[in-house]
TILUMRO-116149 format. One record per residue (C-alpha): residue in three letters; x, y, z. Coordinates in steps of 0.2 Angstrom, whole numbers, padded with zeros to 4 digits, always signed. Example, Ala and Ser with C-alpha at 12.3 -4.5 7.8 and 13.67 -1.06 7.14 Angstrom:
<sites>
ala+0062-0022+0039
ser+0068-0005+0036
</sites>
This chain:
<sites>
met-0481-0061-0487
lys-0496-0072-0486
arg-0510-0066-0475
ile-0519-0079-0465
leu-0536-0074-0456
leu-0540-0082-0440
met-0559-0083-0439
gly-0573-0090-0428
asn-0587-0086-0416
pro-0583-0077-0400
asn-0577-0087-0386
val-0571-0102-0396
gly-0553-0101-0390
lys-0547-0090-0405
ser-0535-0080-0395
val-0527-0095-0387
val-0524-0102-0405
phe-0517-0086-0410
ser-0505-0086-0396
arg-0500-0104-0400
leu-0496-0099-0418
thr-0487-0082-0415
gly-0480-0082-0398
ile-0480-0065-0388
his-0473-0054-0402
val-0489-0047-0409
val-0496-0030-0414
ser-0512-0023-0409
ser-0521-0012-0422
asn-0537-0003-0426
tyr-0546-0007-0442
pro-0545+0008-0453
gly-0559+0021-0449
thr-0565+0011-0433
thr-0561+0009-0415
val-0562-0010-0417
glu-0546-0018-0412
phe-0538-0034-0419
met-0521-0042-0416
gln-0509-0048-0429
gly-0492-0057-0428
thr-0480-0067-0439
met-0480-0086-0439
arg-0468-0099-0448
leu-0476-0108-0463
arg-0464-0120-0469
asp-0449-0110-0475
glu-0458-0093-0476
glu-0466-0081-0464
ala-0484-0077-0465
leu-0495-0064-0457
leu-0508-0070-0445
ile-0523-0059-0442
asp-0535-0062-0427
val-0552-0056-0435
pro-0565-0050-0422
gly-0576-0064-0417
thr-0592-0065-0427
tyr-0607-0077-0429
gly-0610-0074-0448
leu-0606-0064-0463
glu-0622-0055-0465
ala-0614-0038-0459
thr-0628-0034-0446
cys-0616-0027-0434
lys-0599-0018-0434
ala-0589-0034-0430
glu-0597-0043-0445
glu-0594-0029-0456
ile-0576-0029-0452
ala-0575-0048-0454
val-0582-0047-0471
ala-0570-0033-0476
met-0555-0042-0469
leu-0560-0059-0478
ala-0558-0050-0494
glu-0540-0045-0490
gly-0534-0063-0484
asp-0526-0077-0494
leu-0534-0090-0483
ala-0544-0092-0467
ile-0542-0104-0452
asp-0560-0106-0445
val-0559-0110-0427
val-0574-0121-0422
asp-0580-0125-0404
ala-0582-0144-0405
thr-0594-0143-0390
asn-0606-0133-0400
leu-0605-0139-0418
glu-0622-0134-0424
arg-0620-0116-0420
asn-0602-0114-0426
leu-0605-0123-0443
his-0616-0109-0448
leu-0601-0097-0450
thr-0591-0112-0458
leu-0604-0114-0472
his-0604-0096-0474
leu-0585-0095-0476
ile-0586-0110-0488
glu-0597-0100-0500
glu-0585-0086-0501
asp-0569-0087-0512
thr-0556-0089-0499
pro-0548-0106-0495
ile-0551-0112-0478
ile-0546-0125-0465
val-0556-0129-0450
ala-0548-0130-0432
leu-0560-0141-0422
asn-0555-0133-0405
val-0559-0138-0387
trp-0558-0156-0393
asp-0555-0162-0375
glu-0571-0153-0368
ala-0581-0162-0382
val-0574-0179-0376
his-0578-0175-0358
lys-0596-0171-0362
gly-0598-0187-0372
ile-0599-0178-0389
his-0592-0190-0402
ile-0587-0182-0419
asp-0582-0192-0434
val-0568-0180-0440
ala-0565-0189-0457
lys-0583-0188-0461
leu-0585-0170-0456
glu-0570-0166-0468
ala-0579-0175-0482
glu-0595-0166-0479
leu-0587-0149-0479
gly-0575-0152-0492
val-0561-0143-0482
pro-0547-0150-0470
val-0553-0152-0452
val-0540-0154-0438
pro-0545-0157-0420
thr-0536-0145-0408
val-0534-0141-0389
ala-0526-0124-0390
val-0523-0123-0371
thr-0512-0138-0372
gly-0505-0136-0390
glu-0513-0153-0395
gly-0516-0153-0414
ile-0508-0136-0417
arg-0493-0144-0426
glu-0504-0154-0437
leu-0515-0138-0441
val-0499-0129-0447
gly-0494-0143-0457
arg-0510-0144-0466
ile-0513-0126-0469
gly-0506-0129-0487
glu-0521-0140-0490
ala-0534-0126-0487
arg-0547-0127-0500
cys-0561-0117-0507
pro-0575-0129-0513
asp-0586-0124-0527
val-0603-0122-0519
pro-0618-0111-0523
lys-0624-0097-0512
arg-0637-0103-0500
thr-0651-0094-0492
glu-0650-0092-0473
glu-0664-0105-0471
glu-0655-0118-0483
arg-0639-0115-0474
trp-0646-0119-0457
thr-0655-0135-0465
glu-0638-0140-0471
val-0630-0137-0454
gly-0643-0149-0446
arg-0640-0162-0459
ile-0621-0162-0457
val-0622-0162-0438
asn-0634-0177-0438
ala-0622-0186-0450
val-0606-0184-0440
gln-0610-0181-0422
ala-0616-0193-0409
ile-0619-0189-0390
glu-0620-0201-0376
his-0626-0198-0358
arg-0614-0194-0345
his-0614-0186-0328
his-0607-0168-0326
thr-0590-0166-0319
phe-0586-0154-0305
leu-0581-0140-0317
glu-0597-0142-0326
trp-0607-0141-0310
leu-0597-0126-0305
gly-0601-0117-0322
asp-0619-0119-0319
val-0620-0112-0302
ser-0609-0097-0306
val-0621-0090-0318
arg-0637-0092-0309
pro-0641-0075-0300
thr-0646-0083-0283
thr-0629-0092-0282
gly-0618-0083-0294
leu-0620-0066-0286
pro-0614-0071-0269
met-0600-0081-0277
ala-0595-0066-0287
val-0594-0056-0271
gly-0584-0069-0263
val-0572-0071-0278
leu-0569-0052-0279
leu-0566-0051-0260
leu-0554-0066-0260
ser-0546-0058-0275
phe-0542-0042-0266
ala-0536-0051-0251
val-0524-0062-0262
val-0518-0046-0271
arg-0514-0037-0255
leu-0506-0052-0246
val-0495-0056-0261
gly-0490-0038-0264
glu-0486-0035-0245
thr-0476-0051-0244
leu-0466-0046-0259
ile-0463-0029-0253
gly-0458-0034-0235
tyr-0447-0049-0239
val-0440-0046-0257
phe-0440-0028-0263
glu-0437-0017-0248
pro-0422-0028-0242
ile-0415-0027-0260
phe-0416-0008-0260
asp-0409-0007-0242
val-0394-0019-0245
ala-0389-0016-0263
trp-0395+0002-0267
arg-0394+0012-0251
pro-0375+0011-0249
leu-0373+0017-0267
met-0385+0032-0264
asp-0377+0036-0248
arg-0360+0038-0256
leu-0367+0048-0271
ser-0376+0059-0258
asp-0360+0063-0249
trp-0351+0066-0265
ile-0363+0079-0273
gln-0370+0086-0257
pro-0362+0103-0258
asn-0371+0106-0274
ala-0389+0108-0267
phe-0398+0109-0284
ile-0390+0092-0291
his-0392+0084-0274
asp-0411+0089-0273
ile-0414+0082-0291
leu-0405+0065-0289
ile-0406+0061-0271
gly-0419+0073-0264
his-0420+0080-0246
leu-0412+0070-0232
ile-0424+0066-0218
asp-0415+0067-0201
gly-0399+0066-0210
glu-0403+0050-0220
ile-0411+0045-0236
asp-0429+0041-0235
phe-0434+0032-0251
val-0452+0037-0249
gln-0450+0055-0243
ser-0434+0061-0250
phe-0441+0063-0267
gly-0426+0062-0278
val-0425+0054-0296
leu-0413+0040-0290
thr-0422+0037-0273
thr-0441+0040-0273
gly-0441+0039-0292
leu-0435+0021-0292
phe-0441+0015-0275
val-0460+0019-0277
pro-0463+0011-0294
ile-0452-0004-0291
thr-0454-0008-0272
met-0471+0000-0268
val-0481-0003-0284
leu-0473-0017-0294
pro-0478-0031-0282
tyr-0496-0026-0282
ile-0496-0024-0301
phe-0489-0042-0302
ser-0501-0050-0290
phe-0516-0041-0298
tyr-0511-0046-0316
ala-0507-0064-0311
leu-0524-0065-0303
leu-0533-0057-0317
gly-0525-0068-0330
phe-0530-0084-0320
leu-0548-0078-0319
glu-0548-0075-0338
asp-0540-0091-0342
ile-0552-0102-0332
gly-0567-0094-0340
tyr-0574-0084-0325
leu-0574-0067-0332
pro-0588-0070-0345
arg-0599-0077-0331
leu-0596-0061-0321
ala-0601-0050-0336
val-0618-0059-0338
leu-0621-0058-0319
leu-0618-0039-0319
asp-0627-0035-0335
thr-0643-0028-0327
ile-0633-0017-0316
met-0622-0011-0330
his-0637-0007-0341
arg-0642+0006-0328
leu-0626+0015-0330
gly-0628+0015-0349
leu-0617+0000-0352
his-0619-0019-0353
gly-0611-0033-0343
trp-0595-0034-0354
ala-0590-0016-0348
ile-0585-0025-0332
ile-0569-0030-0341
pro-0562-0012-0343
met-0567-0009-0325
leu-0557-0024-0319
leu-0542-0019-0330
gly-0543-0002-0323
met-0541-0008-0306
gly-0524-0014-0311
cys-0519+0001-0322
asn-0531+0014-0330
val-0521+0014-0346
pro-0527-0004-0352
gly-0544+0000-0343
val-0547+0014-0355
met-0540+0005-0370
ala-0551-0010-0366
thr-0567+0001-0369
arg-0564-0004-0387
val-0574-0020-0384
leu-0590-0009-0382
glu-0600-0005-0398
gly-0604+0013-0398
lys-0595+0030-0394
arg-0608+0033-0381
glu-0604+0017-0371
arg-0585+0020-0374
phe-0586+0038-0367
ile-0596+0032-0352
ala-0585+0018-0348
ala-0568+0027-0350
thr-0574+0042-0340
leu-0580+0030-0326
val-0563+0021-0326
cys-0554+0038-0324
ile-0565+0045-0311
ala-0570+0031-0300
val-0559+0016-0303
pro-0542+0017-0293
cys-0527+0008-0301
ala-0518-0005-0291
ala-0504+0008-0288
leu-0515+0020-0280
gln-0525+0007-0270
ala-0508+0001-0263
met-0504+0018-0257
ile-0522+0021-0250
trp-0520+0005-0240
glu-0502+0010-0235
ser-0508+0027-0229
leu-0524+0024-0221
gly-0523+0005-0216
gly-0515+0009-0200
ser-0529+0021-0195
gly-0542+0008-0196
leu-0552-0001-0210
arg-0566+0011-0209
tyr-0556+0025-0217
val-0550+0014-0231
ala-0568+0009-0233
ala-0574+0027-0234
val-0563+0031-0249
tyr-0569+0015-0258
ala-0587+0020-0253
ala-0585+0037-0260
leu-0578+0031-0277
phe-0592+0018-0278
val-0606+0031-0275
ala-0597+0042-0288
trp-0597+0027-0300
val-0615+0024-0298
val-0622+0042-0298
leu-0611+0048-0312
gly-0616+0033-0323
arg-0634+0035-0320
ile-0633+0054-0324
leu-0623+0050-0340
asn-0635+0037-0345
ala-0650+0049-0343
leu-0641+0064-0352
leu-0632+0055-0367
lys-0643+0051-0381
gly-0644+0032-0387
glu-0647+0015-0379
ser-0635+0002-0373
pro-0636-0014-0384
glu-0640-0031-0376
leu-0626-0042-0371
ile-0625-0057-0383
leu-0612-0068-0375
glu-0608-0086-0375
ile-0601-0093-0359
pro-0587-0105-0361
ser-0584-0120-0351
tyr-0572-0119-0336
arg-0555-0125-0341
leu-0539-0127-0332
pro-0527-0114-0338
ser-0512-0117-0348
phe-0497-0111-0338
ala-0487-0106-0354
thr-0501-0095-0361
phe-0504-0088-0343
trp-0485-0084-0341
lys-0484-0076-0358
lys-0499-0064-0355
leu-0491-0059-0338
gln-0475-0056-0346
met-0483-0044-0359
arg-0492-0034-0345
met-0477-0033-0334
leu-0466-0027-0348
gly-0479-0014-0352
phe-0479-0008-0334
phe-0460-0006-0334
arg-0461+0004-0351
glu-0474+0016-0345
ala-0473+0018-0326
ile-0454+0020-0322
pro-0450+0033-0335
ile-0466+0043-0331
val-0462+0043-0312
ile-0444+0048-0315
leu-0450+0062-0326
gly-0463+0067-0314
val-0451+0068-0299
leu-0439+0078-0310
val-0452+0091-0316
val-0459+0094-0299
asn-0441+0096-0291
val-0437+0109-0305
leu-0454+0118-0302
tyr-0450+0118-0284
phe-0433+0126-0287
ile-0439+0140-0298
gly-0454+0144-0287
val-0468+0139-0299
met-0476+0127-0286
asp-0477+0142-0274
val-0487+0152-0286
phe-0499+0138-0290
thr-0501+0134-0272
ala-0506+0152-0268
phe-0518+0152-0283
thr-0527+0135-0278
ala-0526+0138-0259
pro-0544+0143-0257
val-0551+0127-0264
ile-0539+0116-0255
thr-0541+0124-0238
arg-0559+0130-0237
leu-0568+0117-0248
phe-0557+0102-0245
gly-0551+0106-0227
leu-0533+0102-0232
pro-0516+0111-0229
arg-0509+0122-0243
asp-0495+0110-0245
ala-0507+0097-0251
val-0508+0106-0268
val-0491+0100-0273
ala-0496+0082-0270
ile-0512+0084-0280
val-0503+0092-0295
met-0491+0077-0294
gly-0506+0066-0296
phe-0506+0071-0314
leu-0490+0062-0317
arg-0491+0048-0305
lys-0505+0046-0291
asp-0496+0033-0281
val-0481+0045-0278
ala-0494+0059-0274
val-0501+0049-0260
gly-0483+0045-0254
met-0481+0064-0253
leu-0497+0066-0243
asp-0489+0055-0230
thr-0476+0068-0226
leu-0489+0081-0222
asn-0495+0073-0205
leu-0513+0073-0211
thr-0527+0067-0200
pro-0536+0051-0205
lys-0551+0063-0211
gln-0539+0073-0222
leu-0531+0058-0229
val-0548+0051-0234
val-0553+0068-0243
ser-0536+0070-0251
cys-0535+0051-0257
thr-0553+0053-0264
val-0549+0069-0273
leu-0533+0062-0280
ala-0542+0047-0287
met-0556+0057-0295
ser-0546+0072-0302
phe-0535+0071-0318
pro-0529+0054-0322
cys-0510+0051-0323
ile-0502+0058-0339
ala-0501+0041-0347
thr-0520+0038-0345
phe-0523+0056-0351
val-0514+0053-0367
val-0523+0036-0370
leu-0540+0045-0366
ala-0537+0058-0379
lys-0533+0045-0392
glu-0548+0035-0388
leu-0561+0049-0386
gly-0554+0063-0397
trp-0551+0080-0390
val-0569+0085-0389
gly-0573+0069-0379
leu-0557+0072-0368
leu-0562+0090-0363
lys-0580+0083-0359
ser-0572+0070-0348
val-0560+0081-0339
ala-0574+0093-0335
leu-0584+0079-0327
met-0568+0075-0317
leu-0566+0092-0310
ala-0585+0093-0306
cys-0584+0076-0297
thr-0568+0081-0288
leu-0575+0097-0281
ile-0592+0089-0276
ala-0584+0074-0268
gly-0570+0083-0259
thr-0582+0096-0252
thr-0595+0083-0247
leu-0583+0072-0238
asn-0575+0087-0229
trp-0592+0092-0223
ile-0598+0074-0218
leu-0582+0069-0209
</sites>
């Protein structure tokens, strides 16, 4: 199978081109011996299939950083390369193009973001550029699909011109000559999106704008989530699922063990989908009705912010703050993803360069960044008591995020690299790309969340039945009752948090806790062991030594935060 490399500078639309050429059926892999991730998928090339590999973005092939080292290594393994060039920044992009032409791999140039170049008054003579470079050049607009068909049709024309190695100085001189020969720029007024792009990266206007965007985002996520729960999912369960469960309950009720496993305990003689805690009741109701709507709304909003180009601006704005935690601005991406689900949040730490940064980011995600499912249950449990109690949980997590980050930055050797990031122009998102991305994330939630919740409910019910939970409750009672000020029964909910934290908060609702106790218990749940899916991913990303260090920090933070909150409140 022919191996085609997709190469280019960061933020030139490479991922959108990749999506256009391969669809959503792709595989994510790590380059051998590294934690640097790349995507690969198959594409149709005339009558045969070809393997398309999305090479990590790089500005050159001098191998001065890990991304460039891997790009050079992958270039030697490919049959040809598609060089994605940002038409709005031709001079900087052509440096990599000329470097690729000097290698022995045939290339074809995708002159991407062609529509933005036209809007900015940038005129590029494509035929002349093709003649200057000696390789095919195809204008494309990846978000709309314009030019993609022509690009695929001309892949067979990819060439490897016979040119001598240039020094770096000669290469930049040649770039300048080519740009002057093929490009002309006319004056034009900025559009609204261009003006918005300028104000959103200036600290004086960008930071207030960022606060507004984040607050509005959480309001939208909650509004959409609660609307879906109240008007779609709860009615579906009450109308379609409850009658089936009632019949099944009547049929198997004489067998207490099977009834407790499948249906759970009856509350006032009826099935309560939140409190009954059966595999077919709570095990399905919680992830589908109480969690899925918030996950859907969060990922939809995150995808929109990604596609319009806002997230890189947020990374630049928060770079100074993140450096004080031993990270840089791009670490905000794992944090935001972690607010949807900690699993992709931990996996996204691969965008960071070193082990030190990845350890700090992954640990902070697991301790101080509550997933959407947990946040939904926090609002559900504490929202009725007053916003100040919800705010207390978020404030405790934020303080832990800042304090722990500062401590790790001081204790762990090494420095945080500077953020070198190009900010793309604001663009209207492509609905097709947006929908494919949302589908992939939702399918991932179904594959991971529902089986884990069902398994967790099953395991806890069995442990209850054989008496193990009673022994564990007695062993941990001093910490739970004296330090945290919680009843002994809260131990079971906290243990359940290792399997699924949203279900654990639902269990706390059955204990008639005071608002103060709910604040303490929700904070303890958020900071203690991550759910089992995150735990497995954390072990994979950090290794067993890193995992043990991270878990030790979780336990320490949990004890300190729970005790402090119990004392303050």
